[in-house]
N, CA and C of each residue as an Amber inpcrd file, in Angstrom:
protein
   390
 111.7460000  99.0500000  86.2400000 111.2030000 100.4030000  86.1300000
 109.7160000 100.2890000  85.7900000 108.9220000 101.1130000  86.4170000
 107.4510000 101.0970000  86.2230000 107.1440000 101.7130000  84.8340000
 106.0320000 101.2360000  84.3080000 105.5970000 101.7530000  83.0080000
 105.2910000 103.2030000  83.1280000 105.6820000 104.0400000  82.1130000
 105.4200000 105.4680000  82.1520000 103.9080000 105.7580000  82.0270000
 103.1120000 104.7940000  81.5510000 101.7050000 104.9980000  81.3840000
 100.9370000 104.8710000  82.6910000 101.5500000 104.3030000  83.7190000
 100.8770000 104.1470000  84.9980000 101.2720000 105.3160000  85.8830000
 100.2400000 106.0220000  86.3540000 100.4290000 107.1820000  87.2140000
 100.7920000 106.7220000  88.6250000 101.5500000 107.5230000  89.3770000
 101.9950000 107.1040000  90.7060000 100.8090000 106.8440000  91.6110000
  99.7190000 107.6040000  91.4980000  98.5490000 107.3430000  92.3330000
  97.9220000 105.9730000  92.0230000  97.8260000 105.6300000  90.7340000
  97.2950000 104.3390000  90.3520000  98.1740000 103.2230000  90.8800000
  99.4900000 103.4190000  90.8660000 100.4400000 102.4170000  91.3380000
 100.2690000 102.2400000  92.8770000 100.1320000 103.4170000  93.5720000
  99.9280000 103.3410000  95.0260000  98.6370000 102.5950000  95.3760000
  97.5920000 102.8300000  94.6310000  96.2850000 102.1270000  94.8580000
  96.4490000 100.6560000  94.6090000  97.0900000 100.2950000  93.4620000
  97.2650000  98.8740000  93.1350000  98.1070000  98.1370000  94.1130000
  99.1070000  98.8420000  94.7050000 100.0140000  98.2050000  95.6370000
  99.5280000  98.3440000  97.0680000  98.4900000  99.1140000  97.2710000
  98.0060000  99.4300000  98.6080000  97.6060000  98.2030000  99.4090000
  98.0000000  98.2170000 100.6710000  97.5610000  97.1960000 101.6040000
  97.2540000  97.8760000 102.9120000  96.4850000  97.2320000 103.7230000
  96.0980000  97.7810000 105.0360000  97.2620000  97.6640000 106.0090000
  97.8320000  98.7710000 106.3650000  98.9780000  98.8320000 107.2570000
  98.4660000  99.2170000 108.6420000  99.0010000  98.5700000 109.6710000
  98.6360000  98.8740000 111.0190000  99.8320000  99.3230000 111.8130000
  99.5690000  99.9350000 112.9500000 100.6210000 100.2720000 113.9270000
 100.1490000 100.0260000 115.3300000 100.9990000  99.9110000 116.2730000
 100.5710000  99.5810000 117.6510000  99.6320000 100.6260000 118.2150000
  98.5650000 100.1920000 118.8650000  97.6050000 101.0630000 119.5020000
  98.3880000 101.7920000 120.6310000  98.3480000 103.1450000 120.5940000
  99.0610000 103.9130000 121.6480000  98.4580000 103.7980000 123.0400000
  97.2060000 103.2890000 123.1130000  96.5360000 103.1090000 124.4200000
  95.8440000 101.7710000 124.4830000  96.5700000 100.6870000 124.4010000
  95.9060000  99.3810000 124.5190000  95.3200000  99.2360000 125.9240000
  94.1850000  98.6090000 126.0170000  93.5190000  98.4820000 127.3080000
  92.5160000  99.5710000 127.5670000  92.6100000 100.6950000 126.8570000
  91.6300000 101.7590000 126.9820000  90.6650000 101.6180000 125.8410000
  89.3490000 101.5450000 126.2220000  88.3260000 101.4230000 125.1550000
  87.9930000 102.8160000 124.6350000  88.2810000 103.0310000 123.3540000
  87.9600000 104.2870000 122.6910000  87.5310000 103.9660000 121.2500000
  86.8220000 104.9560000 120.6790000  86.2610000 104.7790000 119.3490000
  87.0600000 105.5510000 118.3080000  87.2560000 104.9200000 117.1610000
  87.8230000 105.6180000 115.9870000  86.7110000 105.6460000 114.9570000
  86.3440000 106.8330000 114.4950000  85.3590000 107.0190000 113.4330000
  86.0200000 107.5690000 112.2080000  85.8030000 106.9390000 111.0820000
  86.3970000 107.3590000 109.8050000  85.2870000 107.4440000 108.7960000
  85.2410000 108.5920000 108.0720000  84.2500000 108.7400000 106.9880000
  84.9930000 108.8900000 105.7050000  84.5690000 108.1100000 104.7220000
  85.1620000 108.0870000 103.3820000  84.0310000 108.4430000 102.3770000
  83.9210000 109.7540000 102.0200000  82.7750000 110.1790000 101.1970000
  82.9030000 109.9760000  99.7160000  84.0080000 109.3990000  99.2480000
  84.2100000 109.2740000  97.7880000  84.3180000 107.8190000  97.3390000
  83.6780000 106.9040000  98.0010000  83.7390000 105.4850000  97.5840000
  83.0460000 105.3040000  96.2540000  83.6510000 104.5610000  95.3800000
  83.0670000 104.1640000  94.1170000  83.4080000 102.7140000  93.8210000
  82.4710000 102.0860000  93.1680000  82.6670000 100.7450000  92.5870000
  81.7620000 100.6640000  91.4100000  81.7120000  99.4830000  90.7510000
  80.8600000  99.3010000  89.5590000  79.8310000  98.2130000  89.8530000
  78.6330000  98.4500000  89.3740000  77.5660000  97.4400000  89.5070000
  77.9810000  96.1760000  88.7130000  77.8910000  95.0170000  89.3420000
  78.3350000  93.7950000  88.6420000  77.3200000  93.3650000  87.5420000
  76.1710000  93.9570000  87.5280000  75.1750000  93.5480000  86.5140000
  75.1280000  94.5520000  85.3390000  75.1920000  95.8510000  85.6490000
  75.0720000  96.8460000  84.5710000  76.4230000  97.4590000  84.1680000
  77.3880000  97.4730000  85.0930000  78.6340000  98.1410000  84.8600000
  78.5940000  99.6340000  85.1850000  77.4060000 100.0850000  85.5760000
  77.2740000 101.5420000  85.9630000  78.0260000 101.7810000  87.2520000
  78.5190000 103.0070000  87.4240000  79.2560000 103.3030000  88.6620000
  78.2530000 103.5030000  89.8200000  78.6890000 103.0310000  91.0050000
  77.9550000 103.2720000  92.2060000  78.8090000 104.1410000  93.1300000
  78.1580000 105.0640000  93.8330000  78.8470000 106.0110000  94.6740000
  78.3120000 105.8700000  96.1310000  79.1610000 105.9440000  97.0890000
  78.7140000 105.8050000  98.4430000  79.6350000 106.5720000  99.4160000
  79.1050000 106.8020000 100.5930000  79.9540000 107.2680000 101.7300000
  80.0970000 106.0350000 102.6200000  81.3240000 105.6980000 102.9060000
  81.5950000 104.5880000 103.7980000  81.9610000 105.1560000 105.2120000
  81.2430000 104.6460000 106.2150000  81.5170000 105.0210000 107.5960000
  82.1110000 103.8240000 108.3170000  83.2650000 104.0190000 108.8950000
  83.9720000 103.0200000 109.6710000  83.9850000 103.4730000 111.1290000
  83.5290000 102.6130000 112.0080000  83.6150000 102.8980000 113.4360000
  84.1760000 101.6410000 114.1110000  85.2710000 101.8390000 114.8620000
  85.8240000 100.6410000 115.5420000  86.4590000 100.9370000 116.8630000
  86.5290000  99.9440000 117.6760000  87.2060000  99.9680000 118.9570000
  88.5000000  99.1800000 118.7860000  89.6380000  99.8570000 118.7280000
  90.9020000  99.1510000 118.5050000  91.2730000  98.2650000 119.6750000
  91.9770000  97.1940000 119.3870000  92.5510000  96.3420000 120.4340000
  94.0600000  96.6180000 120.4780000  94.8590000  95.8080000 119.8330000
  96.3010000  95.9810000 119.9120000  96.8620000  96.8110000 118.7650000
  96.1410000  96.9650000 117.6440000  96.6410000  97.7250000 116.5330000
  95.5650000  98.6820000 115.9840000  96.0390000  99.6760000 115.2890000
  95.2040000 100.7050000 114.6260000  95.5650000 100.6970000 113.1250000
  94.6080000 100.8950000 112.2690000  94.8440000 100.9350000 110.8360000
  95.2800000 102.3880000 110.4610000  96.3610000 102.4300000 109.6920000
  96.8900000 103.7290000 109.2390000  95.9680000 104.3450000 108.2310000
  95.6670000 105.6760000 108.3210000  94.6550000 106.3030000 107.5350000
  94.9470000 106.3840000 106.0260000  96.1620000 106.6530000 105.6710000
  96.4890000 106.7010000 104.2600000  96.2780000 105.3190000 103.6030000
  96.6130000 104.2700000 104.3710000  96.3990000 102.8990000 103.8640000
  94.9280000 102.6010000 103.6360000  94.0770000 103.1050000 104.5420000
  92.6140000 102.9250000 104.3670000  92.1710000 103.6980000 103.1050000
  92.6540000 104.8740000 102.8690000  92.3190000 105.6690000 101.6810000
  92.6590000 104.8990000 100.4220000  93.8760000 104.3880000 100.3740000
  94.3130000 103.6990000  99.1640000  93.5250000 102.4120000  98.9790000
  93.2860000 101.6750000 100.0990000  92.4870000 100.4790000 100.0250000
  91.0990000 100.7170000  99.5090000  90.4130000 101.7680000 100.0240000
  89.0620000 102.1190000  99.5680000  89.1050000 102.4860000  98.0760000
  90.0970000 103.2440000  97.6510000  90.2010000 103.6230000  96.2440000
  90.3430000 102.4420000  95.3310000  90.8370000 101.3160000  95.8500000
  91.0010000 100.1180000  95.0010000  89.6990000  99.5060000  94.5330000
  88.6050000  99.9410000  95.1070000  87.2820000  99.4450000  94.6830000
  86.7500000 100.1470000  93.4290000  87.4030000 101.2370000  93.0550000
  86.8960000 102.0580000  91.9480000  86.5550000 101.3250000  90.7090000
  87.3560000 100.3710000  90.3020000  87.1300000  99.6540000  89.0310000
  86.6400000  98.1970000  89.2980000  86.2300000  97.9060000  90.4940000
  85.7550000  96.5390000  90.8010000  84.2700000  96.4070000  90.5340000
  83.8850000  95.3060000  89.8990000  82.4780000  94.9930000  89.7180000
  82.0080000  94.2140000  90.9570000  81.2970000  94.9040000  91.8100000
  80.9030000  94.3010000  93.1270000  79.6280000  94.9440000  93.5970000
  78.7900000  94.1280000  94.2110000  77.5020000  94.6590000  94.7380000
  77.6830000  95.4950000  95.9770000  76.6870000  96.2670000  96.2890000
  76.6990000  97.0210000  97.5210000  76.9590000  96.1890000  98.7060000
  76.1460000  95.0670000  98.7740000  76.2280000  94.1760000  99.9150000
  77.6050000  93.5250000 100.0540000  78.1610000  93.0500000  98.9490000
  79.4820000  92.4090000  98.9940000  80.5660000  93.3740000  99.3200000
  80.5130000  94.6140000  98.7740000  81.6030000  95.5300000  99.0350000
  81.6880000  95.9180000 100.4970000  80.5490000  96.1540000 101.1420000
  80.5580000  96.5530000 102.5720000  81.0390000  95.3250000 103.4330000
  80.5550000  94.1660000 103.0960000  80.9980000  92.9550000 103.8400000
  82.4970000  92.6960000 103.6510000  82.9890000  92.9090000 102.4350000
  84.4190000  92.6590000 102.1600000  85.2920000  93.6750000 102.9000000
  84.8470000  94.9250000 102.9330000  85.5950000  95.9510000 103.6760000
  85.6780000  95.5630000 105.1420000  84.6000000  95.0920000 105.7250000
  84.6100000  94.6270000 107.1180000  85.5840000  93.4610000 107.2980000
  85.5110000  92.4660000 106.4500000  86.3780000  91.3190000 106.5380000
  87.8180000  91.7210000 106.4570000  88.1690000  92.6010000 105.5190000
  89.5660000  92.9790000 105.3490000  90.0920000  93.8340000 106.4800000
  89.2840000  94.7160000 107.0010000  89.7210000  95.5430000 108.1510000
  89.8330000  94.7180000 109.4150000  88.9060000  93.8130000 109.6350000
  89.0300000  92.9380000 110.7970000  90.2960000  92.0690000 110.7030000
  90.5580000  91.5170000 109.5270000  91.7490000  90.7140000 109.3280000
  93.0280000  91.5100000 109.5680000  92.9860000  92.7890000 109.2140000
  94.1680000  93.6570000 109.3640000  94.4500000  94.0570000 110.8310000
  93.3810000  94.3510000 111.5860000  93.6990000  94.9450000 112.9440000
  92.9680000  94.2630000 114.0580000  92.1770000  93.2460000 113.8300000
  91.4860000  92.4600000 114.8830000  90.9410000  93.3710000 115.9810000
  90.0170000  94.2700000 115.6530000  89.4820000  95.1930000 116.6720000
  88.5760000  94.5050000 117.6740000  88.3180000  95.1930000 118.7750000
  87.3580000  94.6900000 119.7700000  85.9750000  94.6690000 119.1620000
  85.6680000  95.6800000 118.3290000  84.3940000  95.7390000 117.6530000
  84.5310000  96.7040000 116.4510000  83.6830000  96.4630000 115.4640000
  83.7480000  97.3090000 114.2880000  82.3730000  97.2960000 113.6030000
  81.9970000  98.4570000 113.0470000  80.8260000  98.6090000 112.2220000
  81.2430000  99.3160000 110.9530000  80.7820000  98.7790000 109.8100000
  80.9750000  99.4330000 108.5260000  79.5980000  99.7120000 107.9470000
  79.4020000 100.9960000 107.5780000  78.1470000 101.3670000 106.9450000
  78.3900000 101.9440000 105.5950000  77.7640000 101.4240000 104.5950000
  77.8580000 101.9790000 103.2040000  76.5670000 102.6630000 102.8770000
  76.5860000 103.9910000 102.7140000  75.4020000 104.7660000 102.3900000
  75.5170000 105.1020000 100.9100000  74.8270000 104.3590000 100.0590000
  74.9650000 104.4850000  98.6260000  74.0460000 105.5530000  98.0630000
  74.5780000 106.2790000  97.1080000  73.8040000 107.3450000  96.4600000
  72.6180000 106.7160000  95.7140000  71.4750000 107.3600000  95.7090000
  70.3260000 106.7990000  95.0140000  70.6450000 106.6300000  93.5090000
  70.1590000 105.5220000  92.9970000  70.2410000 105.2590000  91.5600000
  68.9630000 104.6100000  91.1380000  68.2920000 105.1420000  90.1320000
  67.0000000 104.5800000  89.7130000  65.9480000 104.6860000  90.7980000
  65.9880000 105.7560000  91.5940000  65.0050000 106.0080000  92.6440000
  65.1410000 104.9880000  93.8340000  66.3180000 104.3860000  93.9890000
  66.5330000 103.4440000  95.0640000  67.7830000 103.9000000  95.8710000
  67.5460000 104.0790000  97.1790000  68.6320000 104.4470000  98.0930000
  68.9380000 103.2370000  98.9790000  70.1770000 102.8460000  99.0280000
  70.5570000 101.6340000  99.7770000  71.5840000 102.0010000 100.8580000
  71.3340000 101.4940000 102.0690000  72.3030000 101.6160000 103.1690000
  72.5750000 100.2010000 103.6650000  73.8290000  99.7750000 103.6470000
  74.2400000  98.4810000 104.1570000  75.0920000  98.6930000 105.3670000
  74.7560000  97.9620000 106.4580000  75.5190000  98.0990000 107.7480000
  75.8510000  96.7240000 108.2130000  77.1610000  96.4950000 108.5030000
  77.6050000  95.1690000 109.0000000  78.4450000  95.4020000 110.2770000
  78.4440000  94.4180000 111.1350000  79.0680000  94.5100000 112.4360000
  79.9960000  93.3380000 112.7190000  80.9990000  93.6040000 113.5410000
  81.8880000  92.5710000 114.0240000  82.1640000  92.8190000 115.5260000
  82.0890000  91.7660000 116.2890000  82.5110000  91.8400000 117.6970000
  83.5650000  90.7540000 117.9060000  84.6910000  91.1240000 118.4470000
  85.8220000  90.2050000 118.6310000  85.2800000  88.9430000 119.3610000
  85.5290000  87.7640000 118.7380000  85.1540000  86.4990000 119.3830000
  83.7080000  86.1030000 119.1130000  82.9400000  86.9300000 118.3480000
  81.5040000  86.6160000 118.0910000  81.2640000  86.6000000 116.5800000
  80.3260000  85.8320000 116.1410000  79.9050000  85.8450000 114.7670000
  78.5580000  86.4830000 114.6620000  78.5220000  87.7260000 114.1880000
  77.2420000  88.4410000 114.0290000  76.8590000  88.5020000 112.5920000
């Protein structure tokens, strides 16, 4: 039995994994755009919270990532001490590992902190190292 101190949402986030399902139109090149405006993580140096909008754009191949699974996965960063650069790169690595898309771009548009606005964008092309 789960601890009564752990809320069901926290349990869902902790247990969350990237779930995929078969692409309903394999062979057709189409784009999936997902915007996640409530991304948070913690600065590994100061511990201060960082806030960002994460933009995911990908061309699916054989599988598609389920949207609720992406939401729970992204929420798992909330208490992680991780840099802007590493978080965006890790999101790309994990999504590529989950669904092996034809191509994918992840953009993290971080809210300004200390008069600095950061945008990190990383790309993946199936079979290429970019």
